[in-house]
C-alpha positions as CSV (number, residue, x, y, z in Angstrom):
1,X,0.0,0.0,0.0
2,X,2.9,2.3,0.9
3,X,4.7,1.5,-2.4
4,X,1.7,2.2,-4.4
5,X,1.3,5.3,-2.5
6,X,4.8,6.3,-3.2
7,X,4.4,5.6,-6.8
8,X,1.3,7.4,-7.1
9,X,2.5,10.3,-5.1
10,X,6.1,10.4,-6.4
11,X,7.5,12.1,-9.5
12,X,8.2,10.4,-12.9
13,X,11.9,9.4,-13.3
14,X,12.0,10.9,-16.8
15,X,11.2,14.2,-15.2
16,X,14.1,14.0,-12.8
17,X,17.0,16.4,-13.7
18,X,20.1,14.4,-15.0
19,X,23.2,14.3,-12.8
20,X,26.4,16.4,-13.3
21,X,28.4,13.6,-15.0
22,X,25.6,12.7,-17.4
23,X,25.1,16.3,-18.4
24,X,28.8,17.0,-18.9
25,X,29.8,13.6,-20.3
26,X,27.8,14.1,-23.5
27,X,29.5,17.3,-24.2
28,X,32.9,15.8,-23.4
29,X,32.2,12.9,-25.8
30,X,31.2,15.3,-28.6
31,X,34.4,17.4,-28.0
32,X,36.5,14.3,-28.0
33,X,35.0,13.0,-31.2
34,X,35.5,16.4,-32.8
35,X,39.1,16.5,-31.8
36,X,39.7,13.0,-33.2
37,X,38.3,14.1,-36.5
38,X,40.6,17.1,-36.5
39,X,43.6,15.0,-35.7
40,X,42.7,12.4,-38.3
41,X,42.6,15.2,-40.9
42,X,45.9,16.6,-39.8
43,X,48.0,13.5,-38.9
44,X,49.3,11.8,-42.0
45,X,51.6,8.9,-42.7
46,X,53.5,7.8,-45.8
47,X,52.4,5.3,-48.3
48,X,55.5,3.5,-49.4
49,X,56.8,0.8,-51.7
50,X,59.6,-1.3,-50.3
51,X,62.4,-3.1,-52.2
52,X,65.9,-4.3,-51.9
53,X,68.6,-1.7,-52.8
54,X,72.3,-1.8,-53.8
55,X,74.1,1.5,-53.3
56,X,77.3,2.1,-55.3
57,X,78.9,4.8,-57.4
58,X,78.8,5.5,-61.1
59,X,82.3,4.0,-61.3
60,X,81.6,1.0,-59.2
61,X,84.1,-1.7,-58.1
62,X,85.1,-4.0,-61.0
63,X,85.0,-7.8,-60.4
64,X,87.6,-9.8,-62.2
65,X,86.6,-13.3,-63.3
66,X,88.8,-16.2,-64.5
67,X,88.1,-17.4,-68.1
68,X,89.0,-21.0,-67.6
69,X,89.6,-23.7,-65.0
70,X,93.1,-23.9,-63.7
71,X,95.5,-23.1,-60.9
72,X,97.0,-19.8,-59.9
73,X,100.7,-20.1,-60.6
74,X,101.6,-16.5,-59.5
75,X,99.9,-13.5,-57.7
76,X,101.9,-10.3,-57.9
77,X,99.9,-8.0,-55.5
78,X,98.6,-8.2,-52.0
79,X,95.1,-7.1,-50.7
80,X,94.9,-3.3,-50.5
81,X,97.8,-2.7,-52.9
82,X,97.3,0.2,-55.4
83,X,97.5,-0.9,-59.0
84,X,97.0,0.9,-62.4
85,X,95.0,-0.2,-65.4
86,X,96.7,-3.0,-67.3
87,X,98.8,-4.3,-64.4
88,X,99.1,-8.1,-64.3
89,X,97.5,-9.2,-61.0
90,X,97.9,-13.0,-61.4
91,X,98.8,-15.8,-63.9
92,X,97.1,-19.2,-64.4
93,X,99.3,-22.3,-64.7
94,X,100.1,-23.1,-68.4
95,X,102.9,-24.7,-70.4
96,X,104.0,-21.4,-72.1
97,X,106.5,-19.0,-70.6
98,X,105.1,-15.6,-69.8
99,X,108.6,-14.1,-70.1
100,X,109.1,-15.5,-73.7
101,X,105.6,-14.3,-74.7
102,X,106.3,-10.8,-73.4
103,X,109.6,-10.8,-75.2
104,X,107.9,-11.9,-78.5
105,X,105.2,-9.3,-78.2
106,X,107.7,-6.5,-77.7
107,X,109.6,-7.7,-80.8
108,X,106.5,-7.7,-82.9
109,X,105.7,-4.2,-81.8
110,X,108.9,-2.9,-83.5
111,X,109.6,-2.4,-87.2
112,X,110.1,-6.1,-87.8
113,X,110.6,-5.7,-91.6
114,X,114.1,-4.4,-91.1
115,X,115.6,-7.9,-90.7
116,X,117.5,-8.6,-94.0
117,X,119.4,-11.8,-93.3
118,X,118.7,-15.2,-91.9
119,X,121.3,-14.7,-89.2
120,X,119.7,-11.5,-88.1
121,X,116.3,-13.2,-88.1
122,X,117.5,-15.9,-85.7
123,X,118.8,-13.2,-83.4
124,X,115.6,-11.1,-83.5
125,X,113.2,-14.0,-83.3
126,X,114.8,-17.1,-81.7
127,X,113.5,-20.5,-82.4
128,X,113.8,-21.8,-78.8
129,X,111.0,-19.7,-77.2
130,X,108.6,-21.6,-75.0
131,X,105.2,-20.6,-76.3
132,X,102.8,-23.5,-75.9
133,X,101.0,-25.5,-78.6
134,X,98.7,-22.9,-80.2
135,X,101.2,-20.1,-80.0
136,X,104.1,-22.2,-81.3
137,X,102.2,-23.1,-84.5
138,X,101.4,-19.4,-85.2
139,X,105.1,-18.5,-84.5
140,X,106.4,-21.2,-86.8
141,X,104.3,-19.9,-89.7
142,X,105.5,-16.4,-89.0
143,X,109.1,-17.5,-89.1
144,X,108.5,-19.4,-92.3
145,X,107.0,-16.4,-94.1
146,X,109.8,-14.2,-92.9
147,X,112.4,-16.8,-94.2
148,X,110.7,-16.8,-97.6
149,X,110.8,-13.0,-97.8
150,X,114.5,-12.9,-97.0
151,X,115.2,-15.6,-99.6
152,X,113.3,-13.6,-102.3
153,X,115.5,-10.6,-101.5
154,X,118.8,-12.3,-101.4
155,X,118.9,-15.0,-104.1
156,X,119.4,-12.3,-106.9
157,X,118.0,-14.2,-109.9
158,X,115.8,-11.3,-110.9
159,X,118.6,-8.9,-110.3
160,X,120.8,-10.7,-112.9
161,X,118.0,-10.6,-115.5
162,X,117.5,-7.0,-114.8
163,X,121.2,-6.2,-115.3
164,X,121.2,-8.1,-118.6
165,X,118.2,-6.2,-119.8
166,X,119.8,-2.9,-118.8
167,X,123.0,-3.8,-120.6
168,X,121.1,-4.8,-123.7
169,X,119.2,-1.4,-123.6
170,X,122.4,0.5,-123.3
171,X,124.0,-1.4,-126.3
172,X,121.0,-0.8,-128.5
173,X,121.1,2.8,-127.5
174,X,124.7,3.1,-128.6
175,X,124.1,1.3,-131.9
176,X,121.0,3.4,-132.5
177,X,123.0,6.6,-131.9
178,X,125.7,5.5,-134.5
179,X,123.0,4.5,-136.9
180,X,121.3,7.9,-136.6
181,X,124.6,9.6,-137.4
182,X,125.0,7.2,-140.4
183,X,121.4,7.9,-141.4
184,X,122.1,11.6,-141.3
185,X,125.1,11.2,-143.6
186,X,123.1,9.0,-145.9
187,X,120.3,11.6,-146.1
188,X,122.9,14.2,-147.1
189,X,124.4,11.9,-149.7
190,X,121.0,11.0,-151.1
191,X,120.2,14.7,-151.4
192,X,123.4,15.3,-153.4
193,X,122.7,12.3,-155.6
194,X,119.2,13.6,-156.3
195,X,120.6,17.0,-157.4
196,X,123.3,15.2,-159.5
197,X,120.8,13.0,-161.4
198,X,118.5,16.0,-162.1
199,X,121.5,17.9,-163.5
200,X,122.5,15.0,-165.7
201,X,119.0,14.6,-167.0
202,X,119.0,18.3,-168.0
203,X,122.4,17.8,-169.8
204,X,121.1,14.7,-171.5
205,X,118.0,16.5,-172.8
206,X,120.4,19.2,-174.2
207,X,122.6,16.5,-175.8
208,X,125.6,17.4,-173.8
209,X,126.1,13.8,-172.4
210,X,125.3,10.4,-173.8
211,X,122.6,8.0,-172.6
212,X,125.3,5.8,-171.1
213,X,126.5,8.5,-168.8
214,X,122.9,9.2,-167.6
215,X,122.3,5.5,-166.9
216,X,125.5,5.3,-164.9
217,X,124.4,8.2,-162.7
218,X,120.9,6.8,-162.3
219,X,122.4,3.4,-161.2
220,X,124.4,5.2,-158.5
221,X,121.3,7.1,-157.4
222,X,119.3,3.9,-157.2
223,X,122.0,2.2,-155.1
224,X,122.2,5.1,-152.7
225,X,118.4,5.1,-152.4
226,X,118.4,1.4,-151.6
227,X,121.1,1.9,-148.9
228,X,119.0,4.7,-147.5
229,X,115.9,2.6,-147.2
230,X,117.8,-0.3,-145.7
231,X,119.4,1.9,-143.1
232,X,116.0,3.4,-142.2
233,X,114.6,-0.1,-141.7
234,X,117.5,-1.0,-139.5
235,X,116.9,2.1,-137.3
236,X,113.2,1.2,-137.0
237,X,114.1,-2.3,-135.9
238,X,116.7,-1.0,-133.4
239,X,114.1,1.3,-131.9
240,X,111.6,-1.6,-131.7
241,X,114.2,-3.8,-130.0
242,X,115.0,-1.0,-127.5
243,X,111.3,-0.4,-126.7
244,X,110.8,-4.2,-126.2
245,X,113.8,-4.4,-123.9
246,X,112.4,-1.5,-121.8
247,X,109.0,-3.2,-121.7
248,X,110.6,-6.4,-120.5
249,X,112.5,-4.5,-117.9
250,X,109.4,-2.9,-116.6
251,X,107.5,-6.2,-116.5
252,X,110.4,-7.8,-114.7
253,X,110.5,-5.0,-112.1
254,X,106.8,-5.0,-111.7
255,X,106.6,-8.8,-111.3
256,X,109.4,-8.6,-108.7
257,X,107.8,-5.9,-106.8
258,X,104.4,-7.7,-106.9
259,X,106.0,-10.9,-105.8
260,X,107.8,-9.1,-102.9
261,X,104.6,-7.3,-102.0
262,X,102.6,-10.6,-101.9
263,X,105.3,-12.1,-99.7
264,X,105.3,-9.1,-97.4
265,X,101.6,-9.3,-97.2
266,X,101.8,-13.0,-96.2
267,X,104.3,-12.0,-93.6
268,X,102.0,-9.2,-92.3
269,X,99.1,-11.7,-92.1
270,X,101.2,-14.2,-90.2
271,X,102.3,-11.5,-87.8
272,X,98.7,-10.4,-87.2
273,X,97.6,-14.0,-86.6
274,X,100.4,-14.4,-84.1
275,X,99.4,-11.2,-82.3
276,X,95.8,-12.5,-82.2
277,X,97.0,-15.8,-80.7
278,X,99.0,-13.9,-78.1
279,X,95.9,-11.7,-77.2
280,X,93.8,-14.9,-76.8
281,X,96.4,-16.5,-74.7
282,X,96.6,-13.4,-72.4
283,X,92.9,-13.3,-72.1
284,X,92.7,-16.9,-70.9
285,X,95.8,-17.1,-68.8
286,X,96.7,-13.5,-67.6
287,X,94.5,-11.7,-65.1
288,X,94.9,-8.0,-65.6
289,X,93.4,-5.0,-63.9
290,X,91.0,-3.2,-66.2
291,X,91.0,0.0,-64.0
292,X,93.2,1.8,-61.5
293,X,92.3,1.3,-57.8
294,X,92.9,-0.9,-54.7
295,X,93.0,-4.6,-55.0
296,X,90.7,-6.8,-53.0
297,X,90.7,-10.6,-52.8
298,X,87.5,-12.5,-53.3
299,X,87.4,-16.3,-53.8
300,X,91.2,-16.6,-53.6
301,X,93.6,-16.8,-50.7
302,X,97.0,-17.6,-52.3
303,X,99.1,-19.1,-55.0
304,X,98.5,-22.7,-56.3
305,X,94.8,-22.4,-55.5
306,X,92.5,-24.1,-58.0
307,X,89.9,-21.9,-59.6
308,X,86.9,-22.5,-61.9
309,X,85.7,-20.6,-64.9
310,X,83.6,-17.7,-63.9
311,X,84.9,-17.4,-60.3
312,X,85.3,-13.8,-59.1
313,X,88.9,-13.9,-57.8
314,X,89.6,-10.2,-57.4
315,X,87.8,-6.9,-57.1
316,X,89.3,-3.5,-58.1
317,X,87.9,-0.6,-56.0
318,X,88.5,2.7,-57.9
319,X,90.5,5.4,-56.1
320,X,88.0,8.2,-56.9
321,X,84.3,7.4,-56.3
322,X,82.1,9.6,-58.5
323,X,78.4,10.3,-58.1
324,X,76.5,7.8,-56.0
325,X,73.9,5.6,-57.6
326,X,71.3,3.3,-56.1
327,X,69.7,0.3,-57.8
328,X,66.4,-0.8,-56.3
329,X,64.3,-3.8,-57.1
330,X,60.6,-3.4,-56.3
331,X,57.6,-5.7,-56.7
332,X,55.0,-5.1,-59.3
333,X,52.3,-4.2,-56.8
334,X,52.0,-0.3,-56.5
335,X,54.9,0.1,-58.9
336,X,52.7,2.2,-61.3
337,X,52.6,5.0,-58.7
338,X,56.4,5.4,-58.7
339,X,57.5,8.6,-60.5
340,X,60.7,10.5,-61.0
341,X,61.6,12.8,-58.1
342,X,59.8,10.9,-55.3
343,X,61.6,10.7,-52.0
344,X,63.3,7.5,-51.0
345,X,64.6,6.4,-47.6
346,X,67.4,3.9,-47.5
347,X,68.0,1.5,-44.5
348,X,71.3,-0.1,-45.0
349,X,72.3,-3.5,-43.7
350,X,75.9,-2.4,-43.4
351,X,75.0,0.4,-41.0
352,X,71.8,-0.5,-39.0
353,X,69.5,2.5,-39.3
354,X,68.4,2.5,-35.7
355,X,72.0,3.3,-34.8
356,X,73.2,5.2,-37.8
357,X,70.0,6.6,-39.3
358,X,68.7,6.5,-42.9
359,X,70.1,7.9,-46.2
360,X,67.9,10.2,-48.3
361,X,67.6,9.6,-52.0
362,X,65.2,10.3,-54.9
363,X,63.8,8.4,-57.8
364,X,65.7,9.0,-61.1
365,X,64.0,6.5,-63.4
366,X,62.2,3.1,-63.5
367,X,62.4,0.3,-66.0
368,X,59.7,0.2,-68.7
369,X,59.0,-3.5,-68.3
370,X,59.5,-5.9,-65.4
371,X,62.2,-8.5,-65.2
372,X,61.3,-12.0,-66.4
373,X,62.5,-13.9,-63.4
374,X,60.6,-16.2,-61.1
375,X,59.2,-13.1,-59.3
376,X,58.5,-10.2,-61.8
377,X,60.0,-7.0,-60.5
378,X,60.8,-3.5,-61.7
379,X,64.3,-1.8,-61.4
380,X,64.3,1.7,-60.0
381,X,67.4,3.8,-60.3
382,X,68.0,6.3,-57.4
383,X,70.0,9.5,-57.1
384,X,71.9,9.8,-53.8
385,X,73.4,13.2,-53.0
386,X,75.5,12.2,-50.0
387,X,76.1,9.5,-47.4
388,X,75.2,11.8,-44.5
389,X,72.4,10.0,-42.6
390,X,69.3,11.5,-40.9
391,X,71.3,11.3,-37.6
392,X,74.0,13.5,-39.1
393,X,76.5,10.7,-39.4
394,X,78.6,10.2,-42.6
395,X,78.9,6.6,-43.9
396,X,81.9,5.2,-45.7
397,X,81.4,3.5,-49.1
398,X,84.0,0.8,-49.3
399,X,82.6,-1.2,-52.2
400,X,78.8,-1.6,-52.2
401,X,76.1,-1.0,-49.6
402,X,73.0,-3.1,-49.6
403,X,69.7,-2.7,-47.7
404,X,66.1,-1.8,-48.0
405,X,64.6,1.2,-49.8
406,X,61.3,2.8,-49.0
407,X,59.9,4.8,-51.9
408,X,57.4,7.4,-50.6
409,X,54.4,7.4,-53.0
410,X,52.3,10.1,-51.2
411,X,51.5,11.4,-47.7
412,X,47.9,10.3,-46.8
413,X,46.0,11.5,-43.7
414,X,44.2,9.1,-41.4
415,X,40.8,10.6,-42.3
416,X,41.5,9.9,-46.1
417,X,42.4,6.4,-45.2
418,X,39.1,5.9,-43.4
419,X,37.2,7.4,-46.3
420,X,39.0,5.1,-48.8
421,X,37.3,2.2,-47.1
422,X,33.8,3.6,-48.1
423,X,34.8,4.9,-51.6
424,X,33.8,1.6,-53.2
425,X,30.4,1.7,-51.5
426,X,29.8,5.2,-52.8
427,X,30.7,4.4,-56.4
428,X,28.6,1.3,-56.6
């Protein structure tokens, strides 16, 4: 009865005024939600694409590989030694003598055509050089061609023929000169005889001389005319013989020069073939430095070590490192958003970033098509201004630095991230 009385006499709970916390809590929740929206619109984080990166310079270290299986018979430098381009670093074991091959190469670099006798040939190019099988065959052919050239120059058969032709030409020239003098006298005599017979014919017509006297003078004129024609034919024949002798001399000289030229050409070909064989031998057996720098050992620790074709035995680190360059391999996913100039942060394994900091870089270019490996990927080339990290520490680039690259695609706020989840619902 009392409860009923209370209920009937008491106030409605909905009409009771809310407490302090209830009144203020709603306002606080609204303010808190509003602040969260503001912070979500202000606070942003990076959308990145990660990939493995190799950091080097535009003149990177050069790896030296062996071209064949074998054993290192000599190593001429120690790790850290400074060498110049072309220095011989090591030699593979082989039957040829490097000293003899070097000697032969120097001889071939000189004016080798100055050797004029077989004795001088044996001094300039000895026959007892240790060159190995392939080089020895090329060297023997070179010596054979040189021997033939010297014989062509020293036998003198063509020189004897040339001297005979020259003597014949000189004799014919002397005979022709005397015949020309005789011919000149004969012309004068024939001219006098012509005047004489004309004068006798006039005297015969006047009856001063008899016909017998005229016939006698005509007979003398006929004889002189015959002698003149015969002498003229002899001169023509002498001139023809002289011209033929000169032609024979020119042919002989031309054939001799052509024969010597062909022999010299054969010798030049043999020399070039020998030089090619030497270059091939050096390429397979001699390990040279292609650039100047400091030597570093790789898969080698000393002389008499066996190596296999393709092994990287040495690395040459250039003295002056030029502009830095990064090569990054990224997955296909999100690679379409990578553009030139985007920021990149490098976390290097050589220098842990939590201790040393990160290196800043930028995108230079990206490959047009992905690689065709087991996992398709794009190659992104990066520009690196310096090796000063975000912590202000400067790193040292000994050879190459490897690590992870984070390419920043864009800075997206938290609010945009939330709205991205509902974009698909709005567009459908």
